[in-house]
N, C-alpha and C positions, 0 to 999 in steps of 0.2 A: 476440456482444458483445465478443469478444476482438479486440484490435488487434495481436496477435502470431500467428505461424503455429503451427498445431497439427497433430496426426495426422489430423484429419478430412479425408478425401478423398485422403490421401497414397498414392501407388503404391509399396508396399514389398515386394511379393512377389518373391522371388528376389534381393533386393538386400541388400548388407551395410549394416547400420544400426549406426553407432557411437553407443552409448547412454551418456551421462554420468549416473551415479548418485552418490549420496553414501552410501558404505558405511563411513563413519567411525563404526563402532558400538563399544559397550563390549566389551572382551575381557579375559579373565583366564586366565593360564596357557594361552594359545593357543586358547581357546574363547570363542565369542560368548556374552555374558551377557544381552544385550538385543537381540532381533532386530527391534525395531519398525521401524527405517528400512528393513530388508530387506523386511519384509512389506508396507510401504506402497509400495515401488517395484515389487513383484511384478506387479501388474496391467498395468503398461506393458510389462514384459518378456514376460508371457504373451500380451498382445495382438499384439505384434510377431511373436513366434514363431508364434502361431496363424495369422497372415496370411502366413506363409511367408518371413519375413525371416531373414537370417543375423544374429543378434544378437550384437554385439561390445561388451561392457560395460567401461567404464573408470571408475576412481574413484581418489581419494586415500585415504590412511589415515595419520593422525598427522602428525608433522613430521620426516621423515628428513633434511631439509636437503640434498636433491639427491643423496643417495647411497643405494645399497641397504642395507637394514637388516632382518635376518631377523625381528626383533621386530615390524616394521611391514608384514610381508607380508600380502597379501590372500588367500593360500591357505586359511587357516582359515575364510574366508567361503564357500568353494565349496559345502560341504555344506548349511549353512543356506539359502543362496541356491537351491540345487537343490530343497530341500524346499519353499521358499516358492513357487517357480514351477512345481513339479510336473513337472520334466524334468531330465535330466542337464545339468551345466554343465562344459564343458572349461576348462582353466586354462593360461595362457601365462606363462612365467617372466619375461617382460618385456612392456612395453606398446608397444614399437616394435621395429623391426629383425627379424632372422631368426626369433627365437623366436615373436614375435607373428604374423608373416606365415605361418609354418607352421601354427599353430593356426587362424587365420582361413581359410586356404586349404582346411583340412580340414572346414569346416562345410558341412552340407547345409541346404537350406531348412528353417526351423523350429528349427535348432540354436542353442544359446547358448554363448558363451564369456566368461570373465572374464579380463582382462589384469592383469598385476602393477601395483602401486602407481605411479601417475603421478608422484608426488613423489620417486621414486628417481632422477629426472632433473631437473637444475636448470632445464632449458628449460620445464618445466611452469609454475612460479611466475613465471618471467621472461617468459612468453608469447613464447618464442623462435620466430622464423619457421621455422627448420630443424626444430625439434621439432614444430611445428604441421604442417609438410609430411609428416613421418614418420607422424604420427597419421592424416593424411588419406589416406595410402596404404592404410589398413585399412578404409575405409568408402566407401560411395556416398552415404549420407545421414547427417545428424547429428541426434540427438534429445537434448535436455537435460531430464532429469527430476530435477535436483539444485538446486532453488531455494535450498537452504541454502548453496550455494556460489556463488550468482548475484551476490554482491557482490564477487567476486574476478575481476579481469581476467586470468585465467590462460589458458594455451594451450587446455586442454580445455573452457573456458567461453566465452571470447571469440574467440580466434584461429581455432579450428576451425570456429566458426559463420560465419566470413567466408570459409572455404575450401570448405565443402560446403553443399548445400541444408540448411537448419536449421529445426527446429521444436521446440515444447515437448511433453514427454511428459504423460501424464495426471495425474501427481502435481503437476508444475509447473503445469499448467493449472488444477487444483483450487485450488492455493494462490493463484495470481494472480486467479482468479475471486472467491475469498473475500475477499482483500484489497481488490480493486476495489470489491466491494459494501460493504465496511466503511468505506473512507475516500475512495475516488475518486468514487464515485457512490452514497452511502449514503442510506437512508431515514431521515429526521430525525424527532425529535431524536436526536442521536448522543451517547453517553456513552463516556468512557474511564476505566479504572481503571489507575493507574500506581503501582507500588511499587518498593521496592529500597532499598539502603543509602544511596546517594549521589546528590545532585542533579547533581554535576559529571559523572557518567557518562551523564546523560540530558538534558543541556541542549538538544541539538538536537532530541531527541524531544519534550520539553515545549514548546519554541518552535514546533515544527510543529503539535502537537496543539491548542494553545490557539486556533489560527486555523482549525481544522477541526471541532472538536467543540463541543457545546453545554454539556456537563457534564464536568468533569475531577475525579475523586476521587483524591487522592494519599495513599498510605500508606507504611508502612515507615520506615526511618531518614530518607529524604528528606523525609517529611512533618514530621519534627522541625525540619528546617532552615527550612521554611516557617513553622511555628509560632513558632520563635525570631525570625525576621525580623518577625513580627507582634507581637512584644513579649510572647509567652507564655513563662512560666518552664517549662523542660523538664527541670530537675534535671540528673542525670548522663547523660541520654540521648545516644545517638549523633547527631551533627549536624555540619554544616559551617558553623560560625558565621560564617566569613569570607565567606560567599556571600549575606549578607543583601541587599546591593544588587542582586545578580543575580536573586534571588528576587523582589524588588520590581519589577524590569523585566519578569519573566515575568507577574506579577500584573497589571501595567499593560497588557501586551499582551492578556491574557485579558479584562480589562475592556473594552478598546476593540473586541474581537472579539465581545463578548456571551457569553463563555464563563464559566460559574460554576465556581469552584474550591472543592471540598469537602474540608475537613480534619476531623480527629477532634474530636468534642465530648466524648468520654470515652476513657479509656485504661486498659490493664492495665499496672501498674507492679510492679517488683521491685528488690531490691538488686543482683542480678546475673543474667546470662543463663545459666541452668542448669536442667536438668530437676529438678522436685520442689521448687523454691524457693517460699517464701511469696509470694503475689501479692495485689494489691489493685486493685480497679477504682475509678477516681476521675474526677471531672470534669476536663476538660482544663485548667481554670484552677486546679486544686488538686494539681498534681503535686508531691510532696515533693522538697525540694532534694537529698536523699541517695538518690533512687531514679531508675530509668530507665524510659522508655516502651518496652515490648516488643511491644505489640499494641494494636489498636483495641478499644474496648469495645463492648458490645451496642447502646448507643444510637447509636453511629456506624454500625454495620452496618445497623441498622434505618433510619437516615436515608438512607444511600446506596441501600439496597434500594428504599426508597420512591421515590427519584428515578428509579431504573431502570425502575420500573413505567410511567412516562410516556415512556420512550424506545423507539425502534424498532431501534437499532443499538448494540452494545457492542464496544469494543476493550479487551482486557485484557493488561497486561504488568507483571508483578511482584507479589509478595505484599504484604499489608497489615501484616504483622508478622514476627517471627522464627519463621516457621512450622516450621522444622526441629526446634525444641525445644518439646515440650509443656510447659505448656498454651498456648504463645503461637501455636499454629496455629489457635486457635478463631475468631478474627476472619476470617482469610482463608477458612477452610473454610465458615463460615456465609454469608459474602457469595457465595462460589462456588456454594453450593447455591441461594441465592436467584436468582442469575443463571441457573442451570440450570433452575430451576422456570419462570422466565419464557420460557426457550427452549423447554422442553417444551410450554408452552401456546401457542407460536407468536406470542408478544407481542414477541419481540426476536430479532435476528440477533446471535449472540455469536461473536466471533473472538478467539482468544487465542494467545499465543506467547511464546517466550523460555524458556531453560532452567529457571530457578526457577519460572516460571509453570506449565510443564508438570508439574513435580514437585509443585507445590502443588495443582493441579487433580486430579492422580492421587491425592494424599494425601486430598483431600476426597471422592474417589470419583465425580467428575463429568466426567472427561475425555471420556467418550463422550456426554455430554449437552449439550455446547457445539456450536454449528453447525459450527465448524471450529477445530481446535487445531493450530497450526504447530509443527513441531520444527526450524524453520530457524535458530533462534538469531540470529547476527549479521545475516543477510540480512533477517530479520523486523524487527529493530531499525532497520536502515538504511531499510527501506521506511517504517516509522513516522516516521522522521526526515525523510521527503520526498526522499530521495536517489534518483538514477537508477542502477539496478543494471546493471552491464555485461552480465551474462548474460541479462537481460530485454531490454535495449535492442537487443541484436544480433538478437533474434528478431522484432522489429517490422518492419512494412512488407509 
């Protein structure tokens, strides 16, 4: 089904495979605190090594601004990576030049090496031809397994794929397949749940989705902006009140496309956003002037869940309320569990992504019950916005 090149049928035995991963993982005091991205990339590394490739891994970490920075070295990732792939991992002090060439030259078939942070060189983010050429010296084939960086036209994402035979790794392939099934060729009806603080940060996303989905449920602070634009009194709630005309344009586009926009019918309100404050659940038309909406109420969750029962596909990005602070996590968690139940029963394909979304689904205990949860962040958002991602486009054909 893919219209991009994959590892299927690739002749990799005995060849140097330059493998782009996203190892930009959380670290504290020089130690990895969350190895999720490493573990998700491990199957591609293991497959390449098992098939006799010399695996040369490249990645970025942080924003060192084109200069070496000991605090952003990839060296601390060597041991967690070795544990995840079940074999030793060599390390090169640079990603190009003599240091990298020596390590790569010492690899036997099935060996794995990790090169130092790509962004220690300004040529990475500039997609500089000389830097691309230096990287190309280290590989015979290129595999991109970093969908999370696919929205960047950097040397290790775009330039190198034009220099070497290029294909998607297994994690990239799984991500693209899930997103294609969710938005490009979905089984209808399609629903989207979109939350977050501001409409202004998701204008492109909303504009794209209303033309692609049948039902769009909006939560979080951005829902307050929609409510305000519709003449609903929202008290002291977070909202972009100056975007009323923009909201009306989005609603008009949704109406013409046959997309139903669902907003809260009840809400959990409080004087302030803080743990342990007194709360009240009110009808959305009865929000007190001195309080703020901080979560959707149970009637709203039930109404959205009921609509999801008639849908075949769900795309989720963003929480329904201020989920980081209890008890304002209740609405997001309840709706997430309802979506997970539908997924478990095979009634719906559920695809979710975005930093807050991943955290919210993990908090609700359902992250493993969705069909696919993307950790790609910005690339996932740009895909939802309908943008052509450089790192994907270059693998097509």
